[in-house]
N, C-alpha and C positions, 0 to 999 in steps of 0.2 A: 444254296443260293440260287434263285431262279433267274436273276439278272445275268447278262453276258459276263463270262469271266474276264477280268481285267487282264489275265495273261494274253487273252486274245484281242481285246479291244484296245489294248496299249502295246500291242506287239512292236518290238523295237525295229527301226530302220538301221543300216549299217552304221550309220554316223552315231546312233544311240547306244550302241553295245558298249558296255562298261570297260571292257578289257582292250587297251590300245593295240596290243599285238594282234589280237583277234581282228580288230577293225581293219588293220593294215593288210593282213594276209588275205581276207575275204575281199577287200577293195580290189587288191591285184588280181584275184580270181574272176573279177567282173570283166576286166580288160582282156585278160588271157584265160579263158576257162580251162581249168584243169581238174582232175579228180581230187577229191579231198577226203581226208578222214578227220573228222572232229571228235575228239576224245577227251573225256573228263568226267567227274563225279556226276551223279544224278542231280537234276535240277539247276545245272549251272547255265543253261541256255543253249544247248547244242542245236535243238530242233529250231528255236526261235532264230538263231544266227543263220541256219540253212535257209529258212524262209525269208529272211532279211536279204540274204545273197540273191535269192530268186527275184525278189521284187526289185532289186537294183539292176539285175542282169536282163529281164525279160519285160518287153512291153505288156505281154499277156501272161503274167505269173500264174493265173488261175488255171491255165491250160498247159503252161510249159514248165510247170513244177509238178512232178509225179511223186507223192509220197507213199512208201510202202513201209508199214511198221512190220518188222519181222515177226513180233509176237502175233500179228494178225494171221500168219500163216503157221507157224511152228506149233503154236498153242491151240489150234483149232482143228476141227475134223474136216473131211473133204466136203461134206454137205454144207457146213458153215462158210467154208471159203467160197463153194460155188454159188451159194445164195447171197454173198456180200454184194450189194449193188455197185460197189467200186470194181469188182473183178467179173461180174456176171456176163458182161458183153465180151470178155476174153475167152470164157469157158463155155459158152453156149455150144450145145451138141457134143461136148467133150467130157461127158459124165464118167467114161470108162477109164479116164486118165488115172494114175497113180497120184497120190498127193505130192510126191516130188515133181512129177511131170507138170502138174497144175501150177506149182510155184514157179518152175523154169519158164513155163508158157507165158505166164503173167509177166514175169520180169522181161522176157524177151520182147514181148508185144508192146510193153511200156516204152522199152528203149527204141523200138523200131519206128514208132509213129513219127511223123514229120513234125518239127516244131511249128506252132502256130504263127509266132512272130520270131524274126531274126534267124540265125543259122543253127542254133543248138538249143536243146532243153535240158532240164536238170532232173534228175531221179535221185531222191532222198531215201536211202535205206536206214531207218531209224531202229535203234536198239539192236544194233547188228552183232552184238555179242551172241545172240541166240542163233546165229547162222551156223548150220552143220558144215563140216568140212567139204562134203560132197556137192552141197549147194554152192559153196564158195568157189569150187572148181568151175561150175556151170556160170557163175557169175563173172569169173575171169574171162571165159570165152566170150560172153556177152559185151564185156568192157572192151575187148579187143575189136569185136565186130562193129561195134557202134561208136568207136573212139571219135569220129568226125563230127558227129551230130549229137552226142549225149554226154553231158557232165554228170558223173556220179558223186554224190556227197554221202559218205558212210559215217553216220553218228554211233558212238559206242562208249560204253563205260570201260571196256576191257579190250584195248587194241592188241593185246598179246594173243588174242583168241583169232585174230585174222591171219590166213596163210600168207608166206612171203610174197608169192605172185600179186596177191591183192595189194599189199603194202607198197610193193615196188611201183605199182601203177598210180599211186596216190601221194599227195602231198599232206603230210601230218600237221594238224592244226591243234596243239593242246589248249584245253580250256580249263583253268583252274576255278576252284570255288571262289566267288566274288568276296572281297574283303568286307568287313563290317560297314566301312564308310561308303563303299560302292554300293552295297545293298541299300543303305539309308538314302543315298542319292537318287537312286532309282524310284524308292518309295516316295520321296518328296515330289518327284516329277509327276508321278501318277496321281498322287493326292491332290496336287495342284490343279492338274487337268480336270479331276473330278470334282473340283471345288469342295473338297472335304478339309476341314480344319485339322490341325495336328499340332503338337509340341515335341520338342526334342526328347523327352522322357518316353513318349508313346512310340516315336520312330525307333528309338533305341531298342525298346522291348520288342517291337514286331521284327526288326532286324535280327535280334538275338534268337527270337523264336524261329526264324528261317534257318539259322546255323549253317550258313554257306549254300543253302538251297534257295536260290532266288525265286523260283516258282512258289515254293512254299511261303516264302516271306510276302510275295504279291497277294496271294490267295488270303493269307492271313490278314493282311491290311484291308482286304475287301470284306472279309468276314466281321472285322471289328467296325468298320465303318457302317456295315448293314445293321448290326445289332445296336450300334450307337444312335442311329437315326430315329429320334423320338418325334420327328415333325418338325423340329426347330433346327434341323441340320445335324448331320454326323461330325463326330470329331474322333481322332485317334490320339488318345492320351494314355498315360500309364494306367489310369483306372479302368478306362473302357477296354483297353487291350487286355489288361489281366482279366477282367469280367469275361470277355469273349473268348479267350484263348485258353483260360485256365492256367493250371500249374504247367509250366513248360519244362519242368525237370530241374534238377540239380545244377547241370551245367550252365544253364542260362542264369540262374540265381547267383551262382558263384562268380560269373562274368559281370553280372549287375553289380555285385558287391566290389569287385576289382575296379570297375570303371568308376563307381561313386568315390572310393577312396582315392583314386589317382586324380579325380577333378577336385578333390578337397572337400567333398561333401561327406564328412566323417559320420554325421549323424545317420545318413542314409545307409552308409556302409555298415554301420554297427547294428542298425535295425535289420538288414538282410543276414548279418551275422547271427543275430538272436534266433531269427527264423530257421536258419540251417541247423543251429545247435539244438534248438528246442522243438521246432515243428518236425523237422526231418530226422531228428534223432542222431545226428552225426557226432561223433566224438571229436576231440580237438585234432588228434593225429590224423583221423580220416578226413576231416576237412581240409587240413593242411596238405595232404596228398592230393585231394581233388583240386584244390586251388593250383597247384603246380602243374597237374595234368591239364586242366582247362587253359592255363595260360599257354602251355606249349602247343596245344591243338587249336588255339584261338586263331582268328584271321587279324586280330589286332597285333600291333607291334609292340607287345609287352617287353620290358627290359628284363628278360629271364635271368641274367646274371645277377641283377639286384634282388629280384624275387627269390633266388636260390640262397643268397647271401642272408637275407631277412629270415627265410624259412630255417636255414640252419641255427640262427641265432635263437629262434623261438622253439625249436624242435626239443632241445634239452630242458627248456622251461616247461613244456607240455608234459614231459616225463616226470619232472620233479616238483612241478608246481601244483596248486590246488584249484585254479580257475582257468579253464581253457578260454573262457571269454576274454579274460584280462590279456592274456598272451597272444591271442590273435588279433584283439583290438590294437595291441602295440604294433603289431606287423602292418595292419591297415594304415595306422597313423604314420608310420615310418615311410610307407609307400607314397602317401600323399605328400610327404615332405620332400622325398627324393624326386618325385615327378614335378613338384612345384618349383625346385630349385634347378631342374635341368634346363 
């Protein structure tokens, strides 16, 4: 995609963050700047949340937010670090530094610069799980030295890799994977802003494609819209989404089948069942196991007790019966009845 990425052009403000607890924590950090650890799975919006915090906290966020992706240091050579335009002015005339000293110097200089607006600036350390322990000790000293003028936001998938002195100087903000409904709400908002048409099935497909990764879902929606635009306007529908994103894996199809059954669309549920049995080549007992696993791991609030009860009733039939399709169809029909009567 040559167009600007929707993850950038539709970067959320604090009020737009889909998780209420995260909104509350970060709003409080605007009024009373403290060091934060944003931790959660990949793609849940940790970086976007840190940028939203900076926009709310600083009159000049372009200058008072310093972003350092840890992978830019630890995954690169000395020459690559020195030639990076973001760091070159810090390292001019210091080519004999060790890589470790280069990293420490850039961090310290980033923290030492006076804020352009207000009384403090924000330093975001992204992908912090890659920080070695010796660098964390240096980071701890910098955090202590510039505590009055610099707020540190540490974004990581693995907070357990941070040393206790770092953890003790930061307030932890857990960020879970967004639910299916939260992802769908964000997608609708972006598509409305882009004046791109959509229907509920298209939104559900792209949200399932994201599978808890909000960034993946947003970029998936942008790809669908770009490929569907034939000059008469783009639209995100089941057909255009499937054509653009291709086969999204068994998990998404299983959840699609469950969702159709629960909504009473038995024909759609049975059609997906046929695809999984015939095209994917799953046996009845394999598909039953996949169904239970996907339901457990899903962001939707499935009635797991009812699903396990229905699975137990069907399991023996699958062993003794002659048609996997008939017995699994019975489970889907019963699921629709139980959801409809709830």
